[in-house]
Backbone bond lengths (Angstrom), bond angles and torsions (degrees), N, CA, C in turn:
res aa  C-N    CA-C-N  psi(-1)  N-CA   C-N-CA  omega(-1)  CA-C   N-CA-C  phi
1 M - - - 1.403 - - 1.530 113.67 -
2 S 1.345 120.28 -34.74 1.429 119.95 174.18 1.458 115.21 -52.40
3 C 1.347 113.79 -45.67 1.508 120.30 -179.50 1.538 111.13 -60.35
4 E 1.388 115.44 -40.02 1.501 120.14 177.48 1.450 112.36 -64.19
5 L 1.366 116.75 -37.94 1.458 119.36 175.77 1.478 113.48 -66.14
6 I 1.320 118.33 -37.05 1.436 123.88 175.95 1.575 111.52 -61.73
7 R 1.333 113.08 -45.48 1.471 120.73 177.91 1.543 107.08 -57.12
8 R 1.351 117.47 -46.62 1.509 119.26 179.44 1.523 112.75 -60.18
9 R 1.323 116.19 -34.61 1.512 121.83 178.53 1.583 106.07 -69.33
10 D 1.356 113.33 -41.77 1.512 118.55 -176.16 1.506 108.43 -62.57
11 D 1.281 118.69 -38.74 1.475 119.36 -174.23 1.520 112.70 -92.47
12 G 1.346 115.62 6.61 1.486 117.59 172.89 1.470 117.31 79.98
13 T 1.307 120.05 11.51 1.452 123.77 -176.81 1.512 112.16 -98.97
14 A 1.282 120.86 -0.10 1.453 121.54 -176.16 1.556 107.97 -81.49
15 P 1.358 115.45 140.75 1.459 121.16 178.41 1.552 108.11 -67.58
16 P 1.395 117.18 161.44 1.451 119.65 -177.63 1.519 115.18 -54.23
17 W 1.333 121.71 -34.23 1.386 121.01 177.12 1.475 119.18 -67.36
18 D 1.378 109.25 -20.48 1.551 113.88 -178.49 1.481 111.80 -100.52
19 A 1.325 118.12 5.11 1.453 121.68 177.54 1.551 108.36 -144.79
20 I 1.326 116.29 55.01 1.463 120.71 -174.23 1.502 110.10 -61.30
21 V 1.341 118.60 -45.55 1.407 124.65 170.24 1.505 108.25 -153.21
22 R 1.396 113.83 152.47 1.435 120.73 176.57 1.514 104.82 -127.63
23 T 1.293 114.64 132.61 1.471 121.47 176.42 1.643 106.58 -115.12
24 E 1.261 114.22 -178.75 1.460 116.77 177.82 1.557 110.32 -57.69
25 G 1.260 117.92 -44.36 1.455 119.32 -175.41 1.497 117.43 -109.63
26 W 1.346 120.23 -8.73 1.431 123.93 -170.11 1.568 112.35 -137.66
27 D 1.336 113.46 145.33 1.450 119.16 169.08 1.594 106.44 -113.81
28 L 1.287 116.66 142.54 1.408 120.59 175.18 1.532 109.47 -114.03
29 A 1.301 116.21 123.39 1.432 122.02 -178.00 1.572 111.86 -137.20
30 H 1.287 115.57 162.76 1.488 118.91 174.71 1.557 105.56 -87.11
31 A 1.262 116.42 140.96 1.506 120.29 173.95 1.498 108.74 -57.40
32 Y 1.251 122.03 132.82 1.442 122.79 -175.81 1.537 113.11 -83.93
33 D 1.327 118.18 -13.77 1.438 119.80 -172.81 1.625 110.20 -124.63
34 A 1.346 112.27 36.76 1.478 116.04 -179.50 1.547 111.05 -109.02
35 S 1.307 113.75 152.54 1.470 118.89 172.98 1.459 112.28 -104.26
36 L 1.304 117.29 9.12 1.503 123.68 176.59 1.538 108.31 -112.93
37 E 1.304 118.13 113.71 1.401 124.75 177.67 1.501 112.01 -61.88
38 G 1.306 119.53 126.23 1.507 126.06 -177.24 1.509 111.73 99.48
39 W 1.248 123.54 5.80 1.421 125.49 175.93 1.507 106.69 -71.04
40 L 1.351 115.68 98.39 1.505 121.59 -174.07 1.553 109.82 -104.73
41 V 1.334 111.14 152.47 1.463 118.54 179.20 1.511 110.06 -128.61
42 L 1.329 118.95 126.26 1.440 122.39 171.71 1.517 107.39 -96.08
43 V 1.344 112.48 115.88 1.514 119.77 -174.02 1.553 107.15 -107.92
44 A 1.395 114.02 126.63 1.402 115.88 173.49 1.589 110.28 -64.91
45 R 1.304 113.83 131.55 1.450 117.82 -179.43 1.507 114.24 -71.81
46 R 1.316 116.12 -25.92 1.441 119.98 177.03 1.531 106.13 -91.15
47 H 1.351 118.82 143.42 1.435 118.83 -178.98 1.521 109.41 -75.16
48 I 1.325 114.39 110.52 1.471 122.52 174.18 1.503 105.35 -135.55
49 T 1.321 116.11 149.55 1.428 123.29 -176.80 1.578 113.80 -110.71
50 A 1.281 117.88 -6.71 1.457 120.82 -179.60 1.589 109.04 -148.43
51 L 1.344 111.92 146.76 1.511 112.76 -179.85 1.513 112.98 -60.63
52 S 1.275 119.84 -24.74 1.447 120.59 -179.26 1.497 111.60 -69.21
53 Q 1.316 117.59 -11.90 1.499 120.17 177.64 1.510 114.57 -89.50
54 M 1.417 117.89 -0.56 1.421 122.35 179.42 1.514 110.55 -69.40
55 T 1.302 115.05 147.31 1.468 118.02 168.33 1.490 110.45 -75.25
56 E 1.329 120.44 168.71 1.431 121.88 174.48 1.463 111.88 -60.04
57 G 1.312 115.15 -41.34 1.480 119.46 -178.82 1.538 111.49 -64.14
58 E 1.311 115.18 -46.19 1.515 119.77 173.78 1.454 112.93 -52.70
59 A 1.347 114.95 -44.80 1.478 120.16 -176.96 1.531 112.89 -66.91
60 Q 1.340 114.98 -43.15 1.436 120.40 173.34 1.467 114.69 -60.13
61 E 1.267 114.44 -45.08 1.537 120.61 179.34 1.510 110.01 -64.38
62 L 1.333 118.82 -39.43 1.482 123.99 178.67 1.528 110.46 -59.47
63 G 1.332 112.84 -48.52 1.478 119.38 179.48 1.541 112.28 -55.85
64 L 1.293 116.20 -49.77 1.425 121.38 178.13 1.544 111.84 -63.20
65 L 1.303 115.04 -43.99 1.466 118.91 178.33 1.529 113.25 -61.60
66 I 1.323 119.21 -40.86 1.438 120.29 179.63 1.536 112.69 -59.32
67 V 1.436 115.05 -40.74 1.443 118.84 179.32 1.567 107.75 -70.10
68 R 1.294 119.25 -48.38 1.439 120.91 177.13 1.538 118.02 -58.69
69 V 1.248 113.76 -42.16 1.508 118.97 178.59 1.501 111.07 -68.75
70 S 1.355 114.69 -40.86 1.491 118.31 176.75 1.538 110.28 -58.15
71 A 1.335 115.41 -49.16 1.475 120.15 179.77 1.454 113.05 -60.12
72 A 1.408 117.57 -40.76 1.417 120.47 178.16 1.514 110.44 -68.18
73 L 1.267 122.40 -38.34 1.445 122.68 173.44 1.449 112.07 -62.50
74 E 1.271 122.54 -43.37 1.484 125.34 179.35 1.562 107.73 -60.56
75 A 1.313 116.00 -41.11 1.532 118.83 -178.99 1.461 111.23 -70.85
76 A 1.395 118.80 -42.37 1.482 123.26 -172.18 1.484 113.85 -79.49
77 T 1.361 114.95 -32.28 1.494 118.29 -171.91 1.533 111.54 -110.93
78 G 1.302 117.13 -19.37 1.521 120.34 -175.59 1.528 111.89 79.97
79 C 1.384 116.54 10.80 1.451 116.45 178.87 1.520 109.94 -64.76
80 E 1.260 117.71 157.88 1.465 120.07 -174.16 1.571 112.63 -91.73
81 R 1.327 116.73 -16.51 1.453 123.70 173.37 1.559 108.70 -170.87
82 T 1.342 114.93 176.76 1.398 120.14 176.93 1.548 111.56 -121.71
83 Y 1.281 114.05 150.88 1.508 122.08 167.20 1.479 108.40 -94.78
84 I 1.282 119.36 148.32 1.449 125.91 176.19 1.528 106.65 -127.40
85 A 1.366 116.59 133.34 1.474 119.43 176.07 1.509 110.04 -151.17
86 Q 1.307 116.60 150.68 1.438 122.23 -178.31 1.520 107.58 -145.46
87 F 1.297 119.10 124.38 1.458 121.73 -179.11 1.537 109.88 -130.32
88 A 1.383 120.97 -49.41 1.388 127.09 177.28 1.624 110.54 61.99
89 E 1.323 113.15 34.60 1.501 116.58 -177.58 1.528 115.30 -115.72
90 H 1.305 113.92 -7.92 1.551 116.03 179.14 1.566 105.70 -60.53
91 P 1.282 116.68 139.92 1.426 122.25 -178.56 1.557 111.69 -57.82
92 D 1.282 119.37 -29.97 1.498 122.74 -178.92 1.554 112.10 -90.94
93 H 1.373 114.64 -7.75 1.485 117.64 -172.83 1.495 108.64 -139.87
94 R 1.319 117.89 60.24 1.458 119.47 176.23 1.520 107.32 -88.77
95 H 1.251 115.71 69.91 1.418 126.01 -170.42 1.496 106.68 -157.85
96 V 1.374 119.64 131.04 1.448 122.65 -175.50 1.509 108.96 -53.42
97 H 1.344 114.58 124.69 1.445 120.23 172.66 1.539 104.43 -151.62
98 V 1.300 113.32 141.12 1.492 123.44 -176.80 1.467 112.05 -113.33
99 H 1.315 117.36 117.02 1.497 120.19 177.93 1.579 110.22 -78.60
100 V 1.319 113.57 131.59 1.461 119.08 177.22 1.636 100.68 -121.39
101 I 1.298 112.94 106.71 1.462 119.77 -167.64 1.466 110.16 -113.04
102 P 1.377 121.42 125.71 1.396 120.41 178.55 1.505 111.22 -70.91
103 R 1.295 121.04 138.68 1.451 124.26 175.07 1.538 109.97 -109.89
104 P 1.354 115.82 95.71 1.465 119.32 -176.02 1.556 109.14 -68.41
105 A 1.323 114.24 155.25 1.434 120.54 -177.37 1.595 110.23 -67.69
106 D 1.299 116.43 -26.58 1.456 118.52 -179.20 1.548 114.71 -100.30
107 L 1.365 114.33 21.77 1.475 120.99 179.19 1.549 109.72 -60.64
108 P 1.306 118.01 119.55 1.463 119.45 175.91 1.552 112.86 -51.93
109 G 1.356 117.30 138.41 1.409 120.76 -179.18 1.483 117.60 -52.81
110 D 1.322 117.19 -31.62 1.504 121.48 176.35 1.495 114.40 -73.00
111 Q 1.334 116.16 0.76 1.519 119.90 -178.97 1.591 107.73 -119.20
112 C 1.274 118.45 2.42 1.466 120.90 -175.91 1.501 111.14 -78.29
113 G 1.323 116.20 156.47 1.465 122.83 179.37 1.518 110.47 60.22
114 P 1.292 119.63 -143.02 1.468 122.09 -176.84 1.505 112.93 -61.82
115 R 1.294 121.78 -18.33 1.450 125.69 179.87 1.563 110.02 -70.00
116 I 1.376 116.69 -9.29 1.411 119.11 176.83 1.584 112.01 -63.61
117 F 1.307 114.14 -20.72 1.497 118.96 177.27 1.411 115.02 -67.25
118 S 1.367 118.07 -4.58 1.468 117.95 171.16 1.479 110.04 -72.15
119 R 1.344 119.87 -9.35 1.470 121.91 -179.48 1.539 111.04 -96.04
120 L 1.293 115.38 6.10 1.492 121.20 179.22 1.476 111.61 -115.18
121 G 1.315 118.81 142.60 1.444 120.51 178.74 1.500 111.66 80.25
122 V 1.332 113.88 30.39 1.466 120.47 -177.32 1.574 110.97 -90.49
123 D 1.339 114.53 162.58 1.469 115.81 -176.82 1.494 112.27 -73.37
124 D 1.287 118.52 167.85 1.477 121.58 -175.28 1.515 116.71 -53.83
125 A 1.350 115.58 -35.82 1.468 120.99 -179.20 1.501 112.15 -63.03
126 Q 1.308 117.62 -28.49 1.529 123.50 -173.85 1.529 110.03 -96.71
127 R 1.277 121.56 -10.79 1.413 125.35 -177.76 1.495 112.00 -69.39
128 V 1.375 115.45 145.52 1.464 121.31 170.23 1.517 108.06 -57.23
129 P 1.343 118.10 131.45 1.473 119.06 -179.54 1.501 110.66 -69.23
130 E 1.319 115.44 149.70 1.474 125.61 -173.62 1.577 111.16 -57.27
131 T 1.365 115.88 -39.49 1.484 117.67 177.56 1.542 109.85 -58.59
132 R 1.246 118.07 -42.74 1.489 122.63 -179.16 1.530 108.40 -66.79
133 L 1.283 119.83 -39.69 1.495 122.07 178.56 1.434 109.14 -63.72
134 N 1.333 120.59 -44.62 1.453 123.51 -176.03 1.605 106.54 -68.98
135 N 1.337 119.78 -40.54 1.416 120.23 177.81 1.553 110.61 -61.74
136 L 1.275 117.44 -43.03 1.498 119.76 179.93 1.546 109.58 -63.65
137 A 1.361 116.58 -42.07 1.416 117.75 176.87 1.553 112.38 -53.92
138 A 1.352 114.82 -43.22 1.507 115.99 179.79 1.445 110.86 -67.70
139 R 1.317 121.32 -39.79 1.451 124.52 179.04 1.519 111.75 -61.80
140 L 1.307 113.38 -42.69 1.470 119.26 179.59 1.524 110.78 -60.95
141 R 1.329 116.63 -45.15 1.483 120.45 -177.91 1.530 109.73 -63.44
142 E 1.312 121.12 -26.55 1.461 127.44 -175.81 1.526 109.89 -88.41
143 T 1.255 122.10 -10.03 1.494 119.80 179.18 1.494 111.45 -71.68
144 P 1.334 117.47 148.81 1.514 119.11 -176.66 1.517 110.86 -59.02
145 A 1.323 117.55 -43.79 1.468 117.67 -176.89 1.541 112.56 -61.57
146 F 1.276 114.57 -39.76 1.419 122.35 -178.03 1.519 114.12 -72.82
147 S 1.333 112.30 -54.66 1.438 117.82 -177.46 1.546 111.20 -64.27
148 A 1.316 119.93 -30.70 1.481 122.34 177.30 1.547 104.13 -64.87
149 Y 1.301 123.48 -46.91 1.451 124.01 -176.42 1.515 109.00 -64.73
150 V 1.355 115.97 -50.18 1.482 118.75 179.37 1.474 113.90 -57.42
151 G 1.290 116.71 -33.99 1.517 124.63 -177.07 1.557 106.16 -67.81
152 Q 1.275 123.77 -19.60 1.421 121.58 -179.75 1.541 110.20 -84.76
153 R 1.240 119.26 -8.70 1.569 121.66 -179.24 1.506 108.85 -87.20
């Protein structure tokens, strides 16, 4: 499924929340099945299934993106920090993708740390509405950390 989503971005039919920014090696999108606004995913544009398969350039770009996206999330959502995770084991997403998850100050204790994943893979009624996803995508692009990075491309 990750490769299909990349093709949709390549052909220009992805909504704003699914193509927040595209770099040489990475796409930034909002998770489509999350109940937490700001749950972002950095997806390798090249099909790789393990971090060890990244090129040096992809790895360097990923490091910078994690910092920039985290700063943009803090600015746009007011979260106090971000969580970072990478598994690439979901049957529909056996493709390197890195979760950048906002950690709000008021996050209930039973959702902290790895338990935050209870907010992913939720049914349609619990998902963040598309209008909010698109609004967040616009706010992210306007943050100093994010716009400064995008301006280099």
